C-alpha positions in Angstrom: 74.9 79.7 98.2 76.8 80.9 101.3 78.2 84.3 100.8 79.8 84.1 104.3 81.6 80.9 103.5 83.8 80.8 106.6 81.8 82.6 109.4 80.7 79.3 110.9 84.2 77.7 110.6 85.7 80.7 112.4 83.2 80.6 115.2 83.7 76.8 115.6 87.5 77.2 115.4 87.3 79.3 118.6 84.8 76.8 120.2 82.2 79.6 120.5 78.4 79.3 120.4 76.2 81.5 118.3 75.3 83.3 121.5 78.9 84.0 122.2 79.4 85.6 118.8 76.1 87.5 119.1 77.4 89.0 122.3 80.7 90.0 120.6 78.6 91.8 117.8 76.1 93.2 120.3 73.1 91.6 118.5 70.5 89.0 119.6 71.5 85.3 119.2 68.5 84.9 116.8 69.8 87.7 114.7 73.3 86.2 114.5 71.8 82.8 113.7 70.0 84.4 110.7 73.4 85.8 109.6 74.9 82.3 109.5 72.0 80.9 107.6 71.9 84.0 105.4 68.2 84.5 106.1 69.4 88.0 106.9 72.3 89.8 105.2 74.8 90.8 107.9 75.3 94.6 107.9 78.8 95.6 107.0 79.3 97.2 110.5 78.7 93.8 112.1 80.8 91.9 109.6 83.6 94.4 110.1 83.3 93.9 113.9 83.4 90.1 113.4 86.5 90.4 111.2 88.3 92.8 113.6 87.5 90.5 116.6 88.8 87.3 114.9 91.6 89.2 113.0 90.4 88.0 109.6 89.8 89.9 106.3 86.5 90.4 104.7 87.9 88.7 101.6 88.8 85.6 103.8 85.3 85.4 105.3 83.7 85.7 101.9 86.1 83.0 100.5 87.9 85.2 98.0 91.3 84.4 99.5 92.9 81.9 101.8 95.0 84.7 103.3 93.4 85.2 106.7 94.4 88.9 107.1 96.3 91.6 105.3 99.4 93.1 106.9 98.2 96.7 106.3 94.6 95.9 107.5 92.7 98.7 109.1 89.8 98.3 111.6 87.6 101.2 110.7 85.5 101.7 107.7 85.0 105.3 106.5 82.0 106.2 104.3 84.2 108.8 102.6 87.0 106.3 101.7 84.4 103.8 100.5 82.8 106.5 98.3 86.1 107.4 96.8 87.0 103.8 96.2 83.6 103.0 94.6 84.0 106.0 92.3 87.6 105.0 91.5 86.4 101.5 90.6 83.5 102.7 88.6 85.5 105.2 86.5 88.3 102.7 86.0 85.7 100.3 84.5 84.3 103.2 82.4 80.8 102.8 84.0 78.5 105.7 84.6 76.6 105.9 87.9 73.5 105.0 85.9 75.1 101.9 84.4 76.4 100.7 87.8 73.0 101.4 89.4 71.3 99.2 86.8 73.8 96.4 87.3 73.1 96.5 91.1 69.4 97.0 90.6 69.3 100.3 92.5 69.0 104.0 91.6 71.5 106.5 90.3 70.9 108.6 93.4 71.9 105.7 95.6 75.2 105.3 93.8 75.7 109.1 94.1 75.0 108.9 97.9 77.6 106.1 98.2 80.2 107.9 96.2 79.7 111.2 98.1 80.1 109.4 101.5 76.5 110.2 102.6 75.7 106.5 103.1 77.8 103.4 103.5 77.8 100.9 100.6 75.6 97.9 101.4 77.3 94.6 101.7 75.0 93.0 99.1 76.0 95.7 96.5 79.7 95.4 97.5 79.6 91.6 97.1 78.0 92.0 93.7 80.7 94.3 92.5 83.5 92.2 94.1 82.3 88.9 92.5 81.6 90.3 89.1 84.7 92.5 88.8 87.1 90.5 91.1 87.6 93.5 93.4 88.7 93.0 97.0 86.0 93.8 99.6 88.8 94.9 102.0 90.1 97.4 99.4 86.6 98.6 98.5 85.8 99.2 102.2 89.1 100.8 102.9 90.4 98.1 105.2 93.5 97.6 103.0 95.2 99.7 100.3 96.0 96.7 98.1 
């Protein structure tokens, strides 16, 4: 199953090669190729850079929406904002850090580090939350306030 449903379509829409997009993201062509085939999970910093360059939302790339971009879209991702949003989501769903950690197959301390802005929420975890709970990735990563 392709998580990044539209990444190839967007690249081809602009008539770009994998090498062209790899140069935009400042990664090796082979690395970018592995992102497209999902042999390797694209780090959120590279996906954010991709979205900013092509002026599309994370939700659009993932296939959650047909809206290419949000009017209030922000380019930067802040660990602190992500942490606050993750905590807000978790408490609104009446989940403990331990319960969320179990759902994501990680540790309580990892969830705590995300919520305290010490580390940036991994895309694989954010995707798991977004698909199960119908949460916008752009909202979770602070790219939109909606």
